Steps between C-alpha positions, in 0.01 A plus 500: 500500500132416440228587748481151649877495563472849650222387734698198617811709561305738725302252705495131556360249738149360515166578655500428873348167595122517492283278714206325337269528792246276335729203428819546701692535173798739488589689185870590512533655154298758307176378351540438130220472248470268203626743237436272203133463597457873556646595163301227324178638646594851387533363147168317529300800620643707214274309262187667639453821303823454303545775243695501171765729649612226739329624817143480627183707481328343800267781596310478825155341453592365154468137385877463535480624859227247582701214345824590676325519837378142461861384463615714793237339724623154394859593584387630840339167575818319394686722748277377783303821521124535530406753229186709511371806312396788724223748420756730334594214259845457654632143514633421848664166579515433873696262724468471877795578726596333823353784707138572400494818710743679269409727209598371155808577299397596146715502185422510127432731207278506189475327161303754291697706249483824308417480127807362321671431832775256593542160662656603831329804655271359770544142391840464668365608838184292479659177390801547727258530793334171404842341459610618844189343654561175312870488596418558869253212481744266327779587746262439791533852639197608697472868587343634817282736300238401248611591149288654228631494144307762305444570133342844488245590233531795260824643630579667169167679482535664842574249779130414525535167683758613753324832561182305579686307769670819620163675529579767238269390217188715478163395365508782245800333330304187417353676195845574360573315177804273494721450194313176426187706437320375811416715795685426822181355647448273197862386510495416870183295451648322196802388703289359784485801732197697613510879454201539732689345793834682472465639852559145625837482323648792695748398770577686819828678566737251659317214333819381329819399680680611187481536123788445256488540123766390251518696175727570207672837515264734322541746220787619291475853642635352825801407292501126556689573822551139612619381161728796436666475842524119507289474817287189553216626719326834546347572841220751448495799736158626399237506224386826344150631534312575179181677404304504177253757374284537192542860381221644283574816304190661355503765228262553205487294183470715188580503131876502442476701179271781611604565862779761532801397705443770761137388558563131559444308825725211401500218755788328320721809528433510875577127521832545324596780736378295797720202406808720458423673830475171693844401377645837595344522848610149598855557375535835682479337845811318629450130568406166339133585435350434156195629317343355185220569256463165330158500336304755298164506319382785278139582406353525248825382343456633145773677301273792413350559845663691785514256793230572752602251768814314593530237771848399615653319792729637768720283719731617782740278700729558798599340830354801686124557495556868583706547189224349281253742661733792435560405135130457432424840656761666274371320191142596575597866554694523173229311312245761611716769340521295179121471495455872545746570223321272251137540606477141626418331832696218661346250740651205689349167598705285740535144367739311721728535803790280613632622833880518536633223720840472671613144560546370853856502642446158659407347168790668326728343762375144443530545123859617540582212733346251259706638210822499705446137603485412132814700418306756294573869482227756580418863443233724656284676241163668453219374281371753250207279403185407686467152646243297690737515797413866561128426512546256790780684678258619767413143595843398627877534443563510124810445288600448138778313323622604156701283262683628192313557176699541179530873438245569772231429237148398604149523357649383174557168317869584535501475878732221611649364822745211486392162641774530764387845611146367530619211713710739712195717566284201592766370738527845664120509530502157666764601751326827572167324569672258736692783666189712547318200645773462762481868602128576509 
């Protein structure tokens, strides 16, 4: 039995009749998107930043990013939305609802990629959101709430656009250098934002009636849960928090041939012990937390010179902020001992924080109801990756929809979701938006 047959055997029926308060139209069946149009647009956007491996390298603030955003704005207009670029360089397509006193419902994702990324991560959620808006328009369904379809900027570099709206982006981060080589401030200005006026982008808590994000199931370390269990739709329970640090290990550079081994202050030796220690400390504590050292730079970087300075990254992730605090405290304590042993010092510079975010039970309910009305099976699951959804979770009820990704692979040209799974996710998103509109 495949997962669609399983879903139909468990539940049936259709979405309860929904009243179109704006036009007196009654929708007796689940909202369905134009799947052919959605998948065609996914193929079209894949041309911007296409790489030889078959995916995309559409870095935030790159020429490919600029070009793809032009097309996204055109598609928003075709969907009957009024697109605008806010001061954080996010693209937001708006449509009025029948009750102007209500806060907006927001849904969307991002279109920037990692280097040598794939064609689905972010794109599916962004283009599905536009497709939902266009399908609602074509089916003459007017919601009570205004809708805002959003394409966030620089998600992959650290949720910069969504954190600006969530009020978490600090002015000190504007000097950070993105993967495109531009500073965050330069990139925001390039895309039509204004880094000087970011305070005006911040929204108040309660400013959204709800936020829903559709995404492919992320990362092979999660095991490709949906695909392996033949489940159609993942309903996300919560999104992990993550923190990044630059770690600078300082020793003393000296001649490799004339400095005895017992008189060295080798920064690289301390770095090696630091990396091994991070892995050990994180593994010693029960739970789903992860810790990673993913980048390292050695100075002066010559074969015949003892390294005098090493800079590496440190990343910690977990659903509980207290656990991240505890792990960092243990790492820092053990690192101090490593420094004393090797005659080196170790300093930390915080780079980035994504606060852990549980999803809202009400939004999870409307997602589940939408999936059931379509005869699709569901499974509750955590998200081990950061998403824009967590940056705006404080503004209103937040939820996420996952669709299967082959092998759970993402951030790779090999990531792949079937056209049918993409359509399923978009249809669930449409039903969830309509369902949330009826409840809020």
